C-alpha angles and dihedrals in degrees: 000000000000130000097256088071094066115124118248090244090052090052089051088055093050090049088051088052093053133317092219117088094157088234093130089050091051091050092048091050095048089050088059095048113112110231112243098028129104095032090119089063094052089047095046117117095236093052094045092048090049089049091055094044132084125227096003135134126228112197117197113190120183146163120264113283097015093124100261096146095047089049092051090052088049089056093048088052094049090050093046092052089056090050092053089051100041108012086243144128108035111219132206122179141178129196105200114209128198090211091057100045092122090056097041101069121153096266090049093051094047090046091051092057092045092051093050097050091043093050092050093050094063097234132042119251121256090244091056091048091050089048091053094048093049097051096039088055092049096036090231137121128247118265122237090253090051090051092048092052094048090046089055095045092047095046094050088062091073131062095227132024127177127189120196113193112188126197098007087175089064092055107105114262092201117108086013089280095149094043093046093047089057092047095050095046090050088055091051089047095051094048100037102032094240123170112224128193120194128189122194146149115270101274116154096219091056096041091053090062090064105053111145095019126113111281129202117171116216125220136147106263117221093242092051090049090051091052091049092048094049090050093049094048090051089059098037116135091214108078087201091076094052096064106117101237093046094044092053091051092050092046092051097040106045099056088055096054105040099079095228094308124130088191092060092050090052091051091048091050090049091053092049090051091072093062119109102201141026089253092054090048094050091048091048090051092051089048089054090053093048090049091056093051090057098053119113107257095218092067099017097142096048092042092049088055095047090046087054091050088051087058091049093054089047088057092052089051091054093062122092113285098258090050090048092052093047092048096052093039090054093049087049094056094046095049101042102036112115091232131018112277125224116238091255093049088051092051089054096045088052091050095062110103128194110263095020114144096189137014115277111201089199085075092064118110130195115262089233091058091046094053094044089065093060102071095238092301093120134047141175116258104219093197097059099020092235137123115248141172112274088245145359087257090059090064091043093052096051092045090052088052098037095127091051101046106016109024091151101030099128092041091052092050092047089053091050089050092048089049092053092048089061093054116117109264096020093107095048092044097052094039092054093044093050091048093050091052093049095041094239127131129261126179106215119204097164111066089172088114093067090078090057113110115239093248092053086049090052091047089051088054089051090049093048093050100039113025087098093052091056092046091051091049092052092053093045096051089044095233113191093239100058090100086066097051099044096076089046090052094050089047089057095044093050090050103094093201098049095038089047092051092052094044091049087055101042099029100071120136144180125253108240096228108032098028087225114157112233135169128236091242134244133290093350094152132295110337099163092113089050091056090046090051090049092055096033093241101164093161091058092041091056090059090044093057090046086055092054105267114163109246090217095048128232119321092235091070120085092212127054120218086252089059093049095049090045094050093050095043097243096157097175089053092048090052089049094053093046089052091051093051105264112174112240095192095066112117132206121233086276094054095253123143133202089266089059093052091051091046093046089055094044095246095143095163087063092050088054092045093055095044092048090050095052089047092051093052096040099244123141115265118252117260111282123198125219095227090064091070100080106100120076093245091053094048087058088051090051092052090049102043107018110032091152089069090064090068 
């Protein structure tokens, strides 16, 4: 039974589980697969043995740029073709992505696999239906253990289930996500006899988890690289490269010098594409060979890639000045944005000019023009409709060379965000949007925002939520231009309308009894210090205090700046507020103090910081509730600060 026969109510359950099934990503990857390559992997003995086995793991390590992700998509395609013919095996797959680590948490990854195998079966399992009913009634989300159990019970319904997990190294290691994913899937594998294939870069901590499993190393075979190069040359926009003698030289040389990396072959071809004659192309090819011979052998693969990126940046630098500037500015936005930007969002971001007071659509550029200035280092991800680096290593290269290429990246983006926030209509637009989200009422007098295109609106949402992050990173990394952004930050934070708009958007909280999400309200006094506390902007807060800001905030707000900083774990800001006389005994309408906010968010260092502070100045400690002392860290706090409660 195929997925299109799923009932509408079953589809709603799957959408509740997770909207992401990685199908678009799979289609995008297959479209980039070069026909005739990768067959060696499908024919390899480890893969074939794993394919015939039950409950086994195939681990496939490989160097960066060797084609691991394309091969993973090829395996998914082969297994899916068998399913279409025989209704078996059921296939689940995940493409881990370093750019989506915030989205790809453990629960999301497990839910994706459950969604995929449920969809292929033609109907959802009873255990999944019960899980949905339970959490819909409680308005909660499934735990990891619940997802594991439903995944097991669903997988056992089928004679054969395969999971393909690509780029395990790009799965976030924070909060033990990567390690826990391996452990949970090992449990599913053991209890449901599932076959699992992983691809990853060669990282010892990861490789050690797969001792005793089937192993197949991945590299770009010379024959496959040759096929790839011939195909690219046949479609090259530069007719010079298609001359027979030169094409033969390129096809025979590049596979020998790319060290098993398709990515390196692509970068070299991009470099050759800039030549204007056969002589230039021959000389460039010889130079590539020479550069390879001078690489340090201990890190030859990494150095070869970085050397190719050096060449790409040199190509950007050989463009006319305005193209150079656009190319590097584009790369800066893509690399340092908090989340991936859509092509249209990027177009609008690049159209913001210093000193603008309103948006000028004459500053917009075609996305094709924008990407053409970047030497092939960026591409559009069709799955997510975002612009991304061509490869994980592209990001690594520029981050390793941040001081050389992007010394003021965070400051520059902060300035662009500040400029947009001053555009006519921005305040009405964001205030109206935030009100609509929170269900409150906003009387709009300025309908100027209605003329704003949707992508400019989305960029405005990005700016409202993230300008402070960019400012904080600029200060934390000691960028040279921070002295230029500080006065502008203080100006925004002392503007009650703008600061109030930002605080209304980022300062939402959950009511302790009903769980309802509400906002702190608009223009309820000076909230600049609240916003600074939210983003951990101590430098700006110092100036706000000098200008007379109340360290405890305005009385109209339910939270004090100390509560905000404590809740978010901003230790430096908490220390700053305590040093400037913040009252730790203040309570919100639900009788919660800053200590509670820190405890409730598991920021135990801040709990200790606050209690040590009140002891040092001889003030009474804030109210502490017995039920707080359940976790081990809090038991230690109790022993230190409240030994009388042990009696």
